[in-house]
Steps between C-alpha positions, in 0.01 A plus 500: 500500500829486313566256215706184543772665293527784744500263803779297360743790479779486754513788757831631369379522139145644505446527124750290319294474177472876474861579568646755258837452324571149623856363473549196274492281815180664617349481157549129496347463844199710396424299184538170676284608796208518255617218268564206729135442607397508133778245416385276790145518377596421138706200628185371675298558179758298309467215744122520468512483122737201506270318747209568260693307237585231754139442607355511146756275326421216752134488401370196298469738202826675587629529142179670379490719813862619448428579137196704616715683755750598241239601247303718741812672640484790253126555556549500877793738462276728298230543759746480793716770352203722433452504875857617540437830332309617803798415712721715275257792526446474872872493568576798273230723667548391857877516485501848345261637769684313777831652392338848500342437841155572361304260719148606395575454131682175573193347672266634226718342233502169689119489532434609136743247354339236714156577361624507139670163569181337629286601200771409265511159655130449433555594133788242477279233652234566236759477215694195634209260538409474131864545410574154642354333192709721265816407695431124483423518126805707404778385731443132573617250232212319329675178580410547873124551524503421875743790554248729321223397750734552802607842369141626485414372843810644661467845346130539582571440868816710490294793360296518825806610686596786267325781700689379812832494316438848380435626856816323624719659233364851575530463879855356475599784267368751752698343782815498294444862413540591876810284524328200654602188309487281809124504524447368140761236574308375810155535355564356151726238665206390709292480188758279326513265806120473495512432124748222554289339781190526281682343208597214729131460601318557172711374211569128576313213653695520830848465656669258735640674803688237700240239604210740430320541169381856439217494242491761226216640284658356186378791280816493288561818293175669614625445855820692418289791369273494807802510729627810324162680504419419867846605620477825293170614655616411846819706449305792351289533811800485732677762290201730529491458880877552531533815286208657686728494810793675327540865412334425171164481680329289228144376549305180413263672263540601138299812398520590138829696453483858397553579126802718573682235696395229256657694218817559694525140603432357158752740342765290681322172520390464138851519340616260771204268423575516126863424573388189679257418221785529245723282712239226543358507147855461372520198736179373347649538155814328632275213628337469161843461344587233757175328406644451150834354589585125528433368848251780554327341797835452684599864426164639625519279812846637568441867466324581821739302734787645298385851567479417869852355510632806315345729760762379743745711298276811457326505831766738655444727195126495558544610859742772408260620229232537760750694715605722209143584415419612862824691547488683170141609573596608852803687375300690244250589771796646690592690174833320478532322171875452544433292814247295296763444230766384745268260684361350176851429361604351833204265484581413140865418569416286797224321302744421218765368741272263692324381181835421339595268785164326496507469123830321512369251755187429291705460180730244658221307678217547251442135427487365857280789620254461209485118543437538881202735427357291213588155626202336332549689165853429371445644155361820646788514751758492230321779314492708816874441561577616149294812551690575824836463324404754226336752726773499765746650242319837501338506848720784608351730236152385602582611850604846384190529291266414788652757733532787253146448379388485864668829568330670206165365602559611859541858360162462320666457161316203354507615138871447426495140644179439289674586175815316602301177565314532173825538305679210673216252549303536175749648252790281602415198723198357316644521149833372623342203673306408186818537289718287725241239599295418191572329173543706182168559330307425822336840512466564128669380185856643477515597868836445671563271796773316684307199623647513848174397667458596870868594520431777254235646732734485794767674293273777396390561858856508622611743225217741563576510874838638398343763274239611756758526781730730297213714373352541848832627635538746213144636540535537877828685445324746256284597803147581364367360829649794687238742375181284505199663672234289663 
């Protein structure tokens, strides 16, 4: 049976994604054919994240719950992003073999990455459960003991869904590798809708629907974590069933992967995983700096909703980065690196253009948007609005960075993005945030500082987006990714 990607091709254009030497108009069509479902899915994820904040802030302990959400953001990103490394590896392998029309190797790669993803998910579960106490101790202000308790409860339940999230990332990456971005949109979209419904049912005491009162479980923050875990396992099972019906021929069993394939997969996945670790641990350090600024509880409560609002500007870039990764891998499988280069830059230019328009809108309407999302938390809303104003100034460069890094990873080059991330996040962003945000002598006697508070953190993040975007373009232009073997 053919894959959904093949079935969706119009009769007069049998293989649009594998077309050689596309014109600029055709190149734009090719990258958006893969990108728009990812953009749509990311839009739904943004809505889901904003609804999380909406449900939680209306709890009786809403202030403590919002502080907990902000404090655990970095920890969740750490384990969530660790699952993403399997998506990177599966796209790189499957896209390369799909472009080369090597179906046997493509299916073998899909099954082997799936097995590695499952066992990695079990390892992450084992690590995340005790890590909840560390997260609460290090990232939640001592002035909010209730937020510490909520953080531990949330993360322990969230950890149970990590194997499922790992499977979802690997399977979605495989589908994108064969040019099918619509199936992940539908399947993960269904997961998000289920998550929203479960949030509605599990977090609060109930809801008035017209003349009818619909009771809820009133589990609070643990209910939010349970909604995420239940929806993740449901989606993982549906993904497994669906991909078994495509040309990937996956199976609902996970034998131990062979050593040869494990080594090949981890060669791509581990640098990608370390990249995500560097990204998230720098966010953890960033969160620790926010913990030390005046109005720290408001700043921590603002950060997760602010990220969600910002994603309105970069969601097109995210979709085009997914597109660039698949198309670069497929083009190298066709032994046509020039085609890969043209399509990646087309994706980058389009991402920058759309992100610029969205960033202008967010900059102008930052305050009303933030206050509508955090209607019960005015101090946090103003913090979020100020973050959006700073970050919107360099969002175009963030868009370029996402796409060019996606293109390199699609080629199987995860080492260059790793070192770039280390240099920007740890050598520039964290020290710059401490310098701008904290008082002189805060770190040690004689240390410099500008005492800007949370604004200093937002300024550091905005400035390093500019640096990373320019560096990503330069590194992609140098072209090491053209010669990577997988």
